[in-house]
Structures are given as structure tokens and as C-alpha cells.
N, C-alpha and C positions, 0 to 999 in steps of 0.2 A: 366108768371103770371097766378095765379089761379082763380077759380070761383067768387071769392069775389072782385078780382083787385088787392091782395096782390102780391107784388114780391117775397117774401121770402116764401119757401116752408113749408107747414103745413103738417104735418103727425099727423093722428090719429093712436095709436098702440091699435087694440083689444085684450084684454086679459081677463083670467077668464072665464066666462060664466058659464051656468048650467050643464057641462058635468061631468062624473065621472074623467075627467083629469083637474079639474079646477085647483088644487093647481100646477100641472106642467105648466100650461098656465100662471098663475100667475107669475111664476118663469120666464119662458122664456120672456114674455113681458116686465118685469121690466128690463131684460139684455137688450133687445131692445131697450126699451125708453131710458137708460142712454146711449148706444152706438150711436144711432141717435142723441141725444142731443150734445154728444162729436163731432158729425161729422158737427154740425151747423144747424141742422134741429130745427123748432119750432117744438114740440112734445106734444100732448095730450094724455094722458092715460086714455082709456074707459073701463070700467068693462062691458062687454055686457050683458044687461038684457032685458026685454021685451019692452023697451023704446028707443031701439038701434036705429031704424030709424029715430025716432024725434031727439036723440041726435047728430046722423049725420048731419041731416040737420041743426041743430043749429051750429056745429061747423065748417061746410064747407071746410072740409080739401082737400088739393091737392091729397092725396093717403091716403089709410087705409092700414097699416101693419098690416096683419092677422098673430096674435100670439096664435090664438085659439087653442086648439087641442080637438079631440074626437068629439062626435054628436054635431050636429048644426053649429059648427064651422070649421070642417073640412070636411063635408059631402056633401057640395054643398048649405045648407039653407043660410047660411051668405054671401056665394058668390052669390046666388040669389037676397038677399037685395040690395048689392052693384051694382048689374047688375041694378036693377030697378031704384036705386038712380043714376045711371051713376056715380058714383065715383071710380076711377082707384084702384085696389088693388093688393097686393102680391099674389104671390104661384098661385096654379092651379084655374082653372074656375069650373063651375058649374058640368059638366059631368064628367069631370077627377076625380074631388074631390069625387064626389057621386060613381063613378065606384071602385076607390082605397080604399074607406071607406067599402065598401062591399067586404070581402075577399074572397068570393065564385065567384063572378063576375070577380074580378081581375085574378082569377086562369083562368078562360074562356078566358080572353083575353090573357094572358101568353101563353096558349095552342095554340090558334089562331094563335098567332106568332112565335110557335116553341120555346118556353121558357120553361124549365123543371119544374115543379110546384109539391108539395106535395099533395099527393092524400087527399081528404077529401070528407065530405057530410054535408048537413045540416038536424036537425033532431028536432023535438017537444023535449023541456028539459025533459018532463016527460017519453018519451021514452028512452031519453039517461039514466035516472037516474034508469031504470028497468033491464037492460040488456046491454051486450056489442054490439055496433052495429058495430065494426071492432075489429080485435084481438089485443090484448094489445101487445106492449105498443102503446098508442095513447092518443092525447091531446084534452080536450074540452075546447073551448072558444066562446066569444060572436065572431059572424062574423063580426060585426060593431063597434068595440072599439079598441083602440091602448094602449100603455105604459104597456103591459101584465096584463091589468084589467080583473079580472075572469077567470084566467088561471088554469086549472086542468090537472095535468099529471098521467096518469093512468098507472102504472106499469106493466112489462110484468107477473108477478107472481100474479096480482090483481084479487081477486075472485069476487069482485063486482064494479059495474061503481062507478063514483064519486058522493058524498054527495055534490052538489050544493048549493051555498047560494041564498038566495033571491035577490042578484044584478045581477042573471044571467037572459037574457031575456028569452021568451016563445020558441023561436027557437035558436039552438046553433050549432057550427062548431064541427065536430068531424073529426080529422086530423090526419094521421099517423105520429107515432112520427120519426124523423129523427135522429138517432144519428151523433155525430160529433162536427165540430167547427162551432162557430156562427161567420159568416163574413157579413159585411155591406160596402156598397158603396153609396156615395152623388153623385148625379147628379146636377150640377150649369149652366142652359141653355142648352148649347149642349155638355157639357164636363163632364166626370165621372171623379170625383176628384182622389180618391185613395181607398184602401182596408183596412179596420180595422177588427184586430182579436179580438173579444171581449171575455175576458177571466174571469170566475167567479168560484168559488167553486159549483156552483149548477146551477139552472135554472136562466135564465137571466129574473128575474123577476121584479116589479115594484121596490123593493128595490134595486137590483143590478143595475137598471137603474139611480136612482136619487140621493142614499144615497151616501155622499163622501165614498170612499174606497169600493163602494159595487161592483164593477167591474174593471179589468183593462184593457185598450184599447192600443194593440199593432199596430202601424201605422208607416210605413207600415206593413202589415201582413208577418209574415215569413212563407210563402206559396210558391209552385212552380209557376213558371211564367207562366205557362199555366192556373192554377187556378185564379191567379191575372188577366191576360189578359180576361179569361173568365167572371168573376165578372164585371169588368169594360165593358164590352160588354154587358152582360145581363142587367146591372143595364141602360145603354143609352136606350136600346132597349124597357126596360119596360116602362121608361119615355115616350118614343115617343109612344108606342103603347097604352098607358092609356090617350096620349095626354096633360101630365103634364107642367105646367110653373114654372118658377122661380126655386126652387130647390125641390128636391125629394130625398128619401132615401130607396134603396131596401135590404132587408135583406135575406141572404141565409142560409143554413146548408151545411155542407160539410163534407161527410163521407169518410174521409182519404184512407179507404182499397178498396173503389171503383174508386179511381182516378176521372179522369173526369166526369164518369158517376154518382158519389156522390155528386154532386154539384146540389142543387135544390133552386129555390126562393121559400120565405116564403110570403112575402107581400111588397109593395110599400108604403111608407108614404109620403103624398103630403105636411105634415106640420111636418116636422122634430123639434124635440126639439131644443131650444136656451137658454138651462139651463147651468150652469156651468160645469155639467158633461156629457153634449151633444156631440152627435158624430159628426153630420153635421158641426158646427163650428170647430171643433177639425180637420176633415180631411181638411176643407178650409186653416186654419192655417198652416197645413203642407205642403200645396201648396202655401203659403207665402202670403196669404189673411187673413188679421186681420178681428176679429170679426165686428169691424166699419165699415170696406170695405164692408164685406159680407152685413151687414144690409143696407148699402148705395146702393148697386148693387141690393139688392130685391125692394128697392125703385124706384130706376131709370126703373127699369124692370117692374114697375106695369103698369097696363092697366084694361080697360074693354073689354068685348067680348074675355075672355081669353079660 
């Protein structure tokens, strides 16, 4: 029985919101709404805005399914609102969401737990635009966004730093470019699911992530057994080190020429995409977990004090 005395489970799916990843969130959220309704839940779709707290108090849900991506929805902010309102919610809590969204602090956690991470620094945008702060090739990106929003690759032969657009924040991350293959692993609770090899014709950018045909996903990845085992192990360790809950997805680069030493962690995503082209649902399906069952599991796993 929920807080209003109903016996039927009512779920509010948060989607949209004001971040740069709004469109991705709308796609993720609508997929989850449809799947949860098919699973028999009473579902309310709620586009997160300034009146979010009032809307949630009016709806009185049993659970909030957080399908927000990017800032405010993925960085601990909305999680704090839900804790304040004492409404059980899916995915990670306040601290782990904030940690994982800050890519530089994530790397500090990785290193403290013996996990290999890509070298990077934070620097004012103005300084990064004036001179190379590390030898090319390197990557410039926001340190607190996802979905490859605002990513600039500075090639080895580049004479000048990148000309960044107005979407970039005042402080940016400068990260060493790691050649090789793009691998990713989803963790569901206490289980690392699989390793996917993400195959594209270029950089795994926003288009490659979300456009139909933008990338090809090979699952299970055709990689040596020791690399597969390390990805599964590292992803689970990263999930635990950051204090993640529900599902998370950790991304890797692997330089085949260096073998085991060429595998490094890039970041951990506490709100993996749930769109038709997303990786986490695809990995769950490969392990025999349908999209509906994955969404149901997330609802049943929901709680406060995460």
C-alpha cells in the first residue's frame, strides 16, 4: 500500500528537464513509461520543471522512476528533492550521483581504488583556448555533462587549441586521448552484465550514440577473455567505489597494442540511456532480461537513503 492508501503501485517517470540532454531524456522516459505500463504499473509522465516538488506532492507516487539525464537530474539535485520529500526513487543517491557526474572527482575515486583512469586536468576555458595545456592528441569536454555534449578532439598535428562554442562552461576538462576501441559494461545491482564493443566510423559522439545506424554494437565484444574479465571486474568495482545503486554503466578505452595495460576507465554513468539505441537495455536483453523486466527491477529496487 502506498502513501495515499492505494493498493495499485503508482510510478511517476521523471523525464525531460532543463539540461543539455533534454531530448535524450524525453526519449528514454517515454520508452520507460510504455514499458512500465505494459508491466501493469499505473504510470504518470512528468516533465521536470521548476514546479517539480509541488507536482510530486500532488501526484503522491509510490516510486519515482528517474529517467532524467545530465545536470540537475543526474548530479544529485533531483535526488536531494526526492530525499526531502521521502519518495523512493530509482538509480543512485545524492552523493554517488554528484561524484559520478563530476568526471575529475570520479577519476580520483577510481585511482583511490586502484582502477586505471585516463590522465586529465581541469582548467579555465580561456586558458585552454590560448595554448595546448598537454601535448596533442587530447580531448576537451565539460567535466559535468554526458552524451558527448561539447566534446572537442585536438588531433596530434593541430597547431592551435580548439575554438570552443558558447555551450562550453567556464571550466573544462583537458583529457589525454587514448587510442583504441570503445568498450562499455553495465552493472545491475551487484552483477556486471556484459561487455559491448561500440563500433563507429569516427568518434562516438552524440549522433553516433542516438541516431539510428550511428554506431554498431557488438555484444558480447570480440575481445580476449582477460580483457572481458577485467571490464566486468572494473565496472563492478567502479559501481561500488562510487556508491552507485540500481544500474550504472562504465565506459572504457582499450589500446590493443598495450594488452592489459591498454585498458583504462573513462567515466561511470549513473543514469544510462534507455532509448531504442541505448547500451544498458541492450546488455540486459543479451542476458535474458527484457526491457520491461529491467524497468520493473529498477522500480522494485527503488528506495530513499540511497
